[in-house]
N, C-alpha and C positions, 0 to 999 in steps of 0.2 A: 383529467383526473385519473389516477391509476388506483384501481381497487384490488386488494388481495382476494384470492379465491375464497378464503373463509368469510371475509366481509361481504363479498359478492353473493355468496350462498345465503348468508344471514339476511340480506336485504330481500332476496327472493322469498325466503321462508316467511319473513314478516309480511310481505305483500300477499302471499298466498293465504296466510292465517287471517289477515284483515279481510280479505275478500270472502273467505269461508264464513267468517263471523257475520258479515253483512248479509250473506245468503240465508243464514239461519234466523235472522231477526223476524222474518215473516214465514213461519213454518206452515206449509199447507199439509193436509192429511196425506200420509204415505200409504202405499199398498205393499204389505210385507208378507211374503210367503215363507213360512217356517217349515223346513224339511227335517223330519224326525225319523229315527229308525223304526220304532214300534210304538203303539199307544200303551206302553207299559209304565207302571209306577216306579220309575227309577229316576235318578237325579236329573240327567239332561232332559229327559222327556217331560217330567213334571215341570221343570223350569220353563221349557218352551211353551207348554200349555198355559202356565200362569202368566208369562210375559205376554202372550197373545191376548189373553183376557184383559190385562191391564192396558195394552196398546189400544184395544177396542174402546175401553172406558175413556181413554184420552183422545178419542176421535179418529183413530187410524183404522184402516181396513186390513184385516189379517185373515190368513187361511193356513191351517195346518195340513201338511201332506205327510203321510206315513208310508215308508217304503214297504214294510212287511206287516203282516197281521200279528197280533199278540193272542196266543191261544190259551193263556192261563186266565185265572179269575181276576177280578178287580182291575180290568183294563181302564184306561182313561176314557172318558166319554167323548164321542165324536159329535161335533156340531153339524148342522145340515150342510154348511159350506165346506167342511173338511173333506179330505180325500184319502182313502185307503187304497194304495196301489196294488196290494196283494202280491208282492214279489215273493219269490221262494228263496229264503236265506241260504239254503244248502244247494242251490242250483250250481252245476259244474262251472258255468260261466263266471260265477263269483270268484273262483280261484284262478281260472285262466279263460279269457284274457284279463279278468279282474272286474269286468263290467258285463252285466246281463243286458243285451241290447233291447230285449222286450220290456224290461223294467225301465230302462232309460227312455224308451219311447213314451211310456205312460207318464213319466215325470215331465218330459218335454210338453206333452199335451196339457198337463196340469198347469205348467208355467204359462203356456200360450193362452189357456183359458182364463187365467187370473190376471195376466199382464201386470206383474208386480214392478215396483220400483226397486225393491230389495229382495233377494233370496238369501235367507240365513240358513246355513247348514249347521246342525247341532251335533257334531262329533260322529265317531264311528264311521260307518259306510256312507253316511250322507255327504261327507266331504268329497269323496271321489265321484259320486253321482252328480253333485252340484258342479264339479269341475268339468265333467264330460258333457253336461247339459250346456255349459257355456261354450264349449268347442262347437256344439251343434247350433248355437245361436250367436254367431260371430257379430252380427249387427245389432244384437240386443242392447237395450239401454239400461237394463237392470244391473245392479251391483251384487256381486257374490261375496257374502261376508261369512266367515267361519268363526263360530263360537267354540273356543278350546277350553277344556276342563282339566287337562292333565299334561304331564311330561311325555312327549311323543317317544322318547327313548325307552319308556316303560312298556310300550305295547307294539312298537314297530320293529319287529325283529327280522333279520335277514337282509342281505344287501339288495336283493331284487325288489323287496317291498319298499325299502328306503329309496331306491332309485325311481321306482314307480311314482312315489309321492313327491319326491324332490323335482323330478323332471316333467311329470305330466299333470300332477294334481295341484300342487301349491302355486305354480306360476299363474294359474287361472283366477286366483283370489284377488279381490279388490280391497279387502280389509280383514283384520283379525281382532276379535275380542278375546281376552284372556280373563278367567275368573280370579286369578291371583297374579301378583307381580312376578312371583317365582316361576310359575308355569308359563307365563307369557314370554319371559326372557328365555326360557328353555325352548319354546317354539321358534323364537327368532334366531337363536343360536343354531338349533338343529337343522333348520331349513334354509337359513340365510335369507329370510324374506325381507323385502324392502317396501311393502305396501303399508298404508296407515294401520297402526295398531292402537289398542286402548285397553287398559285394565278396568273392567267393570265387575265388581264382585258378585258372587252368587247371592241371591236374595230369596226371601220366602213371602208368601201371602198370608198375613195374619188372619184373614177371613176364613182360610181353609184349615186353621189350626184351633178349632174350638171343640173341646171334648163333648161328646154326645151322651156318654154314660158315665156313671160314677166309678170312682176308684174301687169301691167294694165289689161292684158288678164285674169289672174286669178281672179282679182277683178271683172271684168265684168262677167265671167262665174259663179261666186258665188253670184252675185247680191249684191256686197259689194261696197259702195262708195269708191272712191280713197282716200278721206280724212278721212275715218273712221279708228280709232285705232283698231287693230285686235289682239286678243289673239288666240293662237293655241295650240291644244293638238293632239298628234298622238299616237294611241295605241288601246288596246282592251277596249271596253265599258263594263268593268267588275267590280264587287264590289270592288276589292282591289285597283282600280285606284281612287276611291272616287270622281267621277265626279259630284256627288251631291254637294260636297264641291266647286267644280269649278263653278257650276251654281250659287250657292249662292254668291260666290265671284264676279261673273259677274254682278249679280243684284246690289251688293253694289257699285261697281266701276261705273256703269251706272248712279248712282245718281249724280256723278260729271262729267261724260263723256257720255252724252246721245247717242252719235254716236257709242259707243263701239260695236264691233261684236266679236263673239266667233266661231271659226271653230273647229269642232270635226272630225278628220280623223280616221276612223276605224269602226269596227263593233263589236257586242258582245251582250250578253244576256240582257243587261240593256237598249238597245236602246229605246224601247217603253216607259219604265219607265222614262227615262231622257227626252224624248219629253214631257211627261205629266208634269214633274217637271218644265220644261222651261215655259210651258203654265201657270202653277199655280203661278210662280214667275213673270209673266208678261214680260218675255224677249224672248218669242218664235220668234218674228220677227227679233231678233238680233243673234240668234243661228243657225248655219248652220251644219246640219248632212251630211257630205260629203262622208261617206263610205270609203272603202279601196281604196287607190290610188296606182298605180304602180310607180309613181314618186313623192314622198313626197317633194322632193327638190323644185318643183314648188310652193308648198303651203308654205313651210317654208320661202322661198325667198320673198313671198308676204305678210307675217305677220310681226307684230311689236314686239311680245314678246311670247316666249314659256313658258307655265305654266304646271307644274306637281304637282298634289295634292294627290299623292298616300299615302296609309298606309304602303306599303311594296314594296321594289324594290331590285334588285341586282345592276347592273350598266346599266341603261336604254340606249339602243342604240340610241334612238331618241334624248336624251339630247346631245349625241356626234354628231349626225347629225346636230342638230340645231347649236351647237357650231362651227362645221366645216364650216357652212354657215354664221357665224358671227352674229347669232341671239342670243340675250340675253335670259337668262333663270332664271325663278323663280321656286323653287322646295321645296318640303317638305324635311326635314332633316331625311331621313329614309334609312335603308339598306346601300348599297354602294354608294349612291348619293354623300356624302361628299368626296369620293375618286375621283370623276370625275368632281365635281363642287367646285372650290375654293371660299368659301363664301366671298363676297365683292370684289373679283378679277375677276373671270370669270362668276359669276352669284350670285344670292342671295338665301340663304337657310333660311327657316322658320320652326319652330316647327309645326308639323302637326295639333295639336289641336288649334293653334292660328289663327283662320280664320280672325279675325279682322286685325292682323298683315299682313297676306297674302294680304288682300285687300289693305291695306295701301301701301305696297311695290309695288304692281302692279300699283296702281294709280300714285305713285311717279315716277316710271320709265316711264310710258306712257307720263307724263308731262315733263320729262327730257330726251330729245332725245340724248343730248351729252353724258350723263352717260350711257344710254342704248347702244349707239354705241361703247363706250369705253369697256364696259363689253363684247360685242359681238366680238370686235377685239381681246381682250385678250383670249377669249374662243377659237377663231379660231386658234391662235398660240398654245395654250395649248393642244387642241385636236390633231392638226396636228403633234405635237412633241411627243405625248404619246399614242394615241389611234387609229392609223390607222392599217388596216389589214396586210399590208406588214411588219410592225414592230413586230407584236406579233406572226406571223405565225412561225417564227424561234423558239419562246418559246414553241409552241406546238410540233414541231418536236423534240426539245431537250427533252421534257418531255416524248414523246412517246418512244424515245430511252432509256431513263433512266428506264422507267417502264419495257420495254422489257428486258433490261439488268438485272434488279433486278429479274424479273420473271424467266428468262431462264438460266442465267449464274452465277448469284451471290448466288442463294440458296445453291448449294453445297459448294461454297466458304465460306459461313458463317459458315457452320458446320465444315469445316476444320480449320478455324480461331479459333473457339471456342476450338477445340481439341489442337491446337498449343499453345494457351495462357492459357489453364487451369492449 
């Protein structure tokens, strides 16, 4: 019997898939080491923290390892089993050769101490450190899985950085999880990876989104009148968030709604620049820089509309948090945002270059409370049904099992199948 190469490969794929499914029928508890950059309250870090908690609730053993300390307020809590490696983010070795050997040694010790089945690296510098740890543990049985949250072309600039990641870092991965279909495809195209990949959306923990103080109390603490319409942003005050755009939008809307206030929750490198811009636009008295908050639910619950004006995103956790609290969202149509906001149904999406349209949509929704509340109610149902941490944790466990099966048990089987079908 003569088989075409396509049919030949299809048979191999089917046999591999069948074998992997049989392996996952009896799932034993896994040991999962989450490597995170800092214990800061930002998207990737908060998700890794919440995923670890849910994995523990489902019977798995987890440990969080943080490469660097977080010196600002409201850091994530460290459990007794977690490890803070106290690396120096500005150490000269971080730029050349790109890896601090002293920090790498601490990471290797943490891996050896925990003896994981899976090491998951959660973006930023954790990816290169995970890769170089795997170089140092050539006989290790653990699988290295990268959780990607954005398009690499948005942050990986310069041919030398690109070559460093393409030639030295990415080949060490055994699997990649992408928070959105669009960004996952971007990673695959950018690096040309051929390891198992899976789209598992960002998710939030409803238990962590319970307001602890009343709307009136938040308004009083932020010196915001109870009758003032409030826009809110939660996230890093960083260039990619395009908060300059949000400040100009606020200025335009205030021409029709003079009582409008804007709350900015978070910290970042552009804070002083944004303060200066608010002054130059004549809106400084209406903009509140509230810093990082341990319970953003209090502020989301006291605002009227969440606005995201970014140039690039994966699936922003804060959009899901706003939706779960029934807060309507206006956002730019970038990255994976259209995968978590249904335009016209659970929120409104606008092209990022169209600042005039952004201002018009925000103004219209602030004037139309019935539509705003309808969008918020639909968002609450949509997020609750599709983007909660308990629902997606099983997808992670299944992917871990598939990668481990592919890595340890299927490699020899593939060779045998090729010989059998040749």
